[in-house]
C-alpha positions as CSV (number, residue, x, y, z in Angstrom):
1,M,83.9,82.1,151.7
2,K,87.5,81.3,152.5
3,L,87.0,84.1,155.3
4,L,83.9,82.2,156.4
5,V,86.1,79.5,156.6
6,K,88.9,80.9,158.1
7,N,86.7,82.1,161.1
8,L,84.9,78.7,162.3
9,R,88.5,77.4,161.9
10,S,89.6,79.8,164.5
11,S,86.5,79.4,166.5
12,S,86.9,75.5,166.6
13,M,90.6,75.9,167.9
14,E,89.5,78.4,170.5
15,S,87.5,76.1,171.7
16,L,89.5,73.2,171.2
17,L,92.1,75.0,173.1
18,K,89.9,76.0,176.4
19,R,88.8,72.5,177.0
20,R,92.3,71.4,176.9
21,N,92.8,74.1,179.7
22,F,90.7,73.3,181.8
23,Y,91.7,69.5,181.9
24,K,95.6,70.9,182.2
25,G,93.9,72.7,185.3
26,K,92.2,69.1,186.4
27,L,95.2,67.6,186.0
28,A,97.3,70.3,187.9
29,K,94.9,69.8,190.9
30,I,95.5,65.9,191.2
31,V,99.0,66.8,191.1
32,T,99.2,68.9,194.2
33,T,97.1,66.1,195.8
34,A,99.3,63.3,195.0
35,N,102.2,65.4,196.1
36,K,100.6,66.6,199.4
37,A,99.7,63.0,199.9
38,D,103.5,61.9,199.4
39,A,104.3,64.4,201.8
40,D,101.9,63.9,204.2
41,H,101.7,60.3,203.8
42,H,97.9,60.0,204.5
43,I,95.4,59.3,201.7
44,D,93.2,56.2,201.4
45,E,93.0,53.4,198.7
46,E,89.6,54.3,197.7
47,T,90.8,58.1,197.2
48,I,94.0,57.0,195.0
49,A,91.5,54.8,192.7
50,A,89.2,57.7,192.3
51,L,92.3,60.1,191.4
52,A,93.9,57.4,188.9
53,K,90.2,57.0,187.1
54,E,90.4,60.7,187.1
55,V,93.1,60.7,185.1
56,D,92.7,58.2,182.8
57,D,89.8,60.4,182.0
58,I,91.3,63.2,181.5
59,K,93.9,61.6,179.4
60,S,91.6,60.2,176.8
61,K,89.8,63.3,176.9
62,V,93.1,65.4,176.2
63,N,94.1,62.9,173.1
64,D,90.6,63.5,171.4
65,I,91.2,67.5,171.7
66,Q,94.6,67.0,170.4
67,E,93.4,64.7,167.2
68,Q,90.7,67.5,166.2
69,I,93.5,70.2,167.1
70,V,95.8,69.0,165.0
71,V,93.5,68.4,161.5
72,L,93.1,72.4,162.3
73,C,96.5,73.4,162.1
74,S,97.1,75.2,159.1
75,D,101.0,74.4,158.6
76,D,103.6,72.0,159.7
77,D,104.8,74.7,162.4
78,E,101.5,74.8,164.1
79,I,101.6,71.0,164.1
80,D,104.9,70.7,165.6
81,S,104.1,73.0,168.4
82,Q,100.8,71.3,168.9
83,V,102.9,67.6,169.1
84,D,105.2,69.0,172.0
85,V,102.1,69.5,173.9
86,S,100.9,66.2,173.4
87,E,104.7,65.2,174.8
88,W,104.1,67.4,178.3
89,F,100.7,66.1,178.4
90,Q,101.8,62.5,178.1
91,N,105.1,63.3,180.5
92,H,102.9,64.3,183.0
93,I,100.2,61.7,183.2
94,I,102.5,59.1,183.4
95,N,104.5,60.5,185.7
96,L,101.7,61.2,187.7
97,Q,100.5,57.3,187.3
98,N,103.5,56.2,188.5
99,Q,103.4,58.1,191.7
100,L,99.6,57.2,192.5
101,K,100.6,53.4,192.0
102,S,103.6,53.9,194.5
103,L,101.0,55.4,196.8
104,N,98.3,52.8,196.6
105,S,101.8,50.2,196.9
106,I,102.7,51.6,200.4
107,Q,99.0,51.9,201.3
108,S,98.2,48.4,200.0
109,S,100.9,47.3,202.5
110,S,100.7,49.1,205.5
111,S,99.2,47.4,208.6
112,I,99.0,49.9,210.8
113,P,95.9,52.0,211.1
114,S,95.9,55.5,210.4
115,H,94.6,56.7,214.1
116,S,97.6,54.6,215.3
117,Q,100.0,56.3,213.7
118,V,102.9,58.1,215.3
119,K,102.9,61.7,214.9
120,L,105.8,63.6,214.0
121,P,107.6,65.8,216.0
122,R,107.6,69.8,215.0
123,F,110.7,70.8,213.7
124,E,111.5,74.5,212.7
125,L,112.9,73.8,209.2
126,P,113.8,76.4,206.5
127,E,112.1,76.2,203.2
128,F,114.6,75.3,200.4
129,N,113.6,76.7,196.6
130,G,116.5,75.9,194.6
131,K,118.7,78.8,195.1
132,Y,122.1,78.0,195.2
133,E,123.4,80.7,197.8
134,Q,120.8,79.5,200.5
135,W,122.0,75.4,200.1
136,Q,124.4,75.1,202.5
137,S,122.7,77.3,205.3
138,F,119.4,74.8,204.6
139,Q,121.9,71.7,204.0
140,D,123.4,72.4,207.6
141,L,119.9,73.0,209.6
142,F,118.5,69.9,208.0
143,I,121.5,67.6,208.7
144,A,121.5,68.9,212.4
145,T,118.0,68.6,213.1
146,V,116.7,66.0,210.9
147,D,119.3,63.7,209.3
148,N,121.5,63.6,212.0
149,N,118.3,62.5,214.6
150,S,118.4,59.1,215.4
151,S,114.9,58.9,217.1
152,I,113.1,59.3,213.6
153,T,112.9,56.7,210.8
154,P,114.4,57.5,207.3
155,A,111.0,57.3,206.2
156,Q,110.2,60.3,208.6
157,K,113.6,62.2,207.5
158,L,112.0,62.1,203.8
159,Q,108.8,63.1,204.8
160,Y,110.1,66.6,206.3
161,L,112.8,67.0,203.8
162,K,109.8,66.8,201.0
163,S,107.8,69.2,203.2
164,C,110.3,71.6,203.0
165,L,111.1,71.5,199.4
166,K,109.6,73.9,196.9
167,G,110.1,74.4,193.1
168,D,112.5,72.8,191.1
169,P,114.1,70.7,194.7
170,A,110.7,69.5,195.1
171,N,109.9,68.1,191.4
172,L,113.4,66.2,191.4
173,I,112.9,64.5,194.2
174,Q,108.6,63.9,193.8
175,S,108.6,60.5,192.1
176,F,110.4,59.4,195.7
177,T,107.5,57.7,197.7
178,V,108.2,57.9,201.9
179,T,110.4,54.8,202.5
180,D,113.5,54.0,204.8
181,Q,114.8,52.9,201.5
182,N,114.0,56.2,199.2
183,Y,115.6,58.8,201.7
184,R,119.2,58.4,201.4
185,E,118.9,58.4,197.7
186,A,116.7,61.6,197.6
187,W,118.9,63.4,199.8
188,D,122.1,62.2,197.8
189,L,120.2,63.5,194.6
190,L,120.1,66.7,196.2
191,T,122.9,66.9,197.4
192,D,124.6,66.1,193.7
193,R,122.5,68.6,192.4
194,Y,122.6,71.3,194.8
195,D,126.2,71.1,196.7
196,N,127.8,72.8,193.5
197,K,130.3,75.3,194.6
198,R,130.9,76.6,190.8
199,E,127.1,77.3,190.8
200,L,127.3,78.9,194.0
201,V,130.2,81.3,193.4
202,N,128.2,81.8,189.9
203,A,125.2,82.6,191.9
204,I,126.9,85.3,194.7
205,L,128.7,87.0,191.8
206,R,125.4,87.5,189.8
207,R,124.0,88.9,193.0
208,L,126.7,91.2,193.5
209,H,126.5,92.4,189.8
210,N,122.8,92.7,190.5
């Protein structure tokens, strides 16, 4: 009888975890769409509303799944690990909801039709993924090409900056919506994080050691 109960519990847990991973994948796709919209500045209000509704639905479904998982947990350690997962979902959902609200606010306040927006000039810009030894060359080229370019607006500069970043640097400024006011703050935040001589030396030493 105990073995039967254990097998049923294991089967139920496996099914719940699969459902949770499904919603985790859906959430990741929405994050990708929102980040692309932040970088390209091209998304309509109907799409934002649909994404927001989908996020709300995911939140509700995941909360229900998490409650069922906790009931099936066999000890405190397992419950603690599930609490950590719940916090991960909550934090990502809150960040995504705030990002969608910011996108909606920008889209609503914009009176310029999308077909009349100025197309950004093309620049050959490097990609920066957070490696300290690559920061100096990225910083120099970005400043020379974009930051010192008086023919483009700060908002456009922020668009260029977001398009260059991958990984941790992209995550660092992903919450900044594309506005003139946010460009300098986002750039200063990146500079504070990566213009770090000590980390640069350590990165070079690690590379030489390897």
